[in-house]
Legacy VTK file of the C-alpha trace (Angstrom):
# vtk DataFile Version 3.0
C-alpha trace
ASCII
DATASET POLYDATA
POINTS 186 float
0.000 0.000 0.000
1.444 3.374 -0.980
1.397 6.613 1.049
-1.447 8.058 -1.103
-3.475 4.869 -0.537
-2.972 5.182 3.219
-4.220 8.769 3.064
-7.490 7.444 1.607
-8.130 5.222 4.635
-11.063 6.379 6.787
-10.103 9.070 9.256
-11.292 7.024 12.232
-8.419 4.576 11.644
-5.967 7.249 12.739
-7.811 7.393 16.060
-6.207 4.063 16.953
-2.877 5.784 17.505
-1.709 9.221 18.565
0.187 9.691 15.328
-0.852 9.422 11.684
-0.439 6.149 9.829
2.878 5.571 8.139
3.789 3.086 5.452
6.226 1.247 7.749
3.410 0.686 10.254
1.381 -1.191 7.677
4.059 -3.897 7.250
4.588 -4.093 10.993
0.813 -4.387 11.547
0.619 -7.233 9.049
3.590 -8.959 10.657
2.085 -8.595 14.118
-1.233 -10.018 12.892
0.570 -13.017 11.381
2.467 -13.610 14.607
-0.817 -13.481 16.524
-2.168 -16.158 14.191
0.984 -18.199 14.762
0.547 -17.843 18.515
-3.051 -19.076 18.280
-1.944 -22.104 16.279
0.873 -22.885 18.729
-1.596 -22.684 21.580
-3.788 -25.150 19.677
-0.803 -27.498 19.299
-0.243 -27.337 23.068
-3.920 -28.183 23.612
-3.826 -31.084 21.150
-0.650 -32.469 22.739
-2.281 -32.294 26.149
-5.301 -34.172 24.768
-2.923 -36.769 23.334
-1.242 -37.040 26.726
-4.587 -37.549 28.458
-5.466 -40.281 25.975
-2.164 -42.009 26.668
-2.540 -41.634 30.419
-6.065 -43.033 30.483
-5.348 -45.804 27.989
-7.932 -44.563 25.461
-5.620 -45.344 22.596
-8.364 -45.833 20.019
-8.521 -42.006 19.701
-4.763 -41.557 19.538
-4.668 -41.643 15.740
-7.331 -38.922 15.560
-5.419 -36.719 18.000
-2.204 -37.190 16.042
-3.956 -36.353 12.772
-5.324 -33.152 14.287
-1.850 -32.143 15.461
-0.495 -32.734 11.957
-3.235 -30.514 10.499
-2.390 -27.673 12.876
1.322 -28.068 12.104
0.522 -27.767 8.390
-1.350 -24.523 9.083
1.660 -23.355 11.084
3.893 -23.961 8.061
1.656 -21.789 5.905
1.561 -18.973 8.476
5.328 -19.305 8.956
5.876 -18.827 5.232
3.646 -15.750 5.187
5.476 -14.419 8.252
8.836 -14.889 6.506
7.608 -12.838 3.568
6.298 -10.108 5.855
9.539 -10.076 7.877
11.362 -9.374 4.617
9.052 -6.435 3.908
9.419 -4.992 7.420
13.179 -5.561 7.399
13.470 -3.590 4.160
11.313 -0.810 5.580
13.391 -0.637 8.755
16.730 -0.850 6.949
17.793 -4.232 8.328
18.904 -7.357 6.449
16.023 -9.110 4.687
16.680 -12.388 6.514
16.329 -10.675 9.908
15.063 -12.646 12.869
12.343 -11.360 15.147
15.017 -10.567 17.729
16.919 -8.563 15.107
13.771 -6.625 14.206
13.228 -5.829 17.894
16.760 -4.443 18.156
16.286 -2.290 15.047
12.672 -1.218 15.526
11.978 2.472 14.963
10.691 4.600 17.807
7.237 3.684 18.977
5.566 0.571 20.315
6.957 -1.991 17.860
9.943 -3.110 19.910
7.703 -3.861 22.878
5.000 -5.522 20.761
7.474 -7.790 19.005
9.251 -8.526 22.309
5.942 -9.740 23.737
5.428 -11.890 20.650
8.923 -13.345 20.955
8.420 -14.150 24.620
5.099 -15.888 23.918
6.519 -17.844 20.967
9.453 -18.965 23.101
7.125 -20.128 25.894
4.899 -22.047 23.477
7.962 -23.706 21.968
9.154 -24.773 25.418
5.704 -26.123 26.329
5.419 -28.035 23.054
8.857 -29.609 23.456
8.066 -30.687 27.010
4.707 -32.212 26.069
6.153 -33.886 22.980
8.945 -35.474 25.019
6.550 -36.683 27.736
4.169 -38.154 25.152
7.052 -39.852 23.358
8.194 -41.436 26.641
4.681 -42.734 27.293
4.454 -44.171 23.776
7.832 -45.878 24.126
6.814 -47.364 27.478
3.559 -48.625 25.959
5.429 -50.154 23.016
7.891 -51.893 25.378
5.036 -53.206 27.481
3.283 -54.551 24.382
6.471 -56.227 23.160
7.040 -57.824 26.555
3.456 -59.075 26.658
3.708 -60.534 23.182
7.041 -62.158 24.022
5.390 -63.932 26.943
2.705 -65.436 24.708
5.143 -67.511 22.639
6.065 -70.949 23.962
9.321 -71.239 25.838
12.210 -72.066 23.525
13.398 -74.886 25.786
10.155 -76.926 25.741
10.392 -79.767 23.190
9.039 -83.275 22.949
11.225 -86.363 22.726
10.938 -86.245 18.913
12.362 -82.673 18.823
9.074 -80.864 18.112
7.842 -77.880 20.098
5.543 -78.859 22.936
2.408 -76.695 22.470
0.808 -78.016 25.656
3.264 -76.045 27.785
1.695 -72.727 26.779
-0.890 -71.416 29.210
-4.029 -69.434 28.430
-3.663 -65.689 27.932
-6.227 -62.900 28.287
-5.856 -59.862 26.015
-7.520 -56.498 26.375
-8.667 -55.741 22.832
-9.316 -52.067 23.664
-5.588 -51.350 23.887
LINES 1 187
186 0 1 2 3 4 5 6 7 8 9 10 11 12 13 14 15 16 17 18 19 20 21 22 23 24 25 26 27 28 29 30 31 32 33 34 35 36 37 38 39 40 41 42 43 44 45 46 47 48 49 50 51 52 53 54 55 56 57 58 59 60 61 62 63 64 65 66 67 68 69 70 71 72 73 74 75 76 77 78 79 80 81 82 83 84 85 86 87 88 89 90 91 92 93 94 95 96 97 98 99 100 101 102 103 104 105 106 107 108 109 110 111 112 113 114 115 116 117 118 119 120 121 122 123 124 125 126 127 128 129 130 131 132 133 134 135 136 137 138 139 140 141 142 143 144 145 146 147 148 149 150 151 152 153 154 155 156 157 158 159 160 161 162 163 164 165 166 167 168 169 170 171 172 173 174 175 176 177 178 179 180 181 182 183 184 185
């Protein structure tokens, strides 16, 4: 959007700030909106991982595939928003005179006067916290899945006849195996 186009915006838009709109604010506004969307999606990932963890904890594994599919869908949306954010970072970086491949931290350090340094600092702090939460939940869920897989393998190993039980003719003695009860809901 060019400076003349901004001048055509309704006058009530300028009431949102104490100063008139500037072209560099438009890119920063777009970037901030994209980061907000990214934050919402990360929060949704945290929620979905917690649901997955509850399913694992309660043994309701029949819904585990659905929970995992939902996480994958949110992650795909995150990729799309991340791409759009990268493009907008390039625009803002150009406007602020920083390298086009600037990180959010670099934009904060080079933000012009006004609220942008604080706004982007808040975004960075929230993104960092979500990342920490996601890593922690992912690791805990992975540990639970590994423990469940080990338990399943051990159970299955116990269902096979002992290797040392043979008849006099050298065949496996099937009568040595005892009855097993399986929970089909797992």
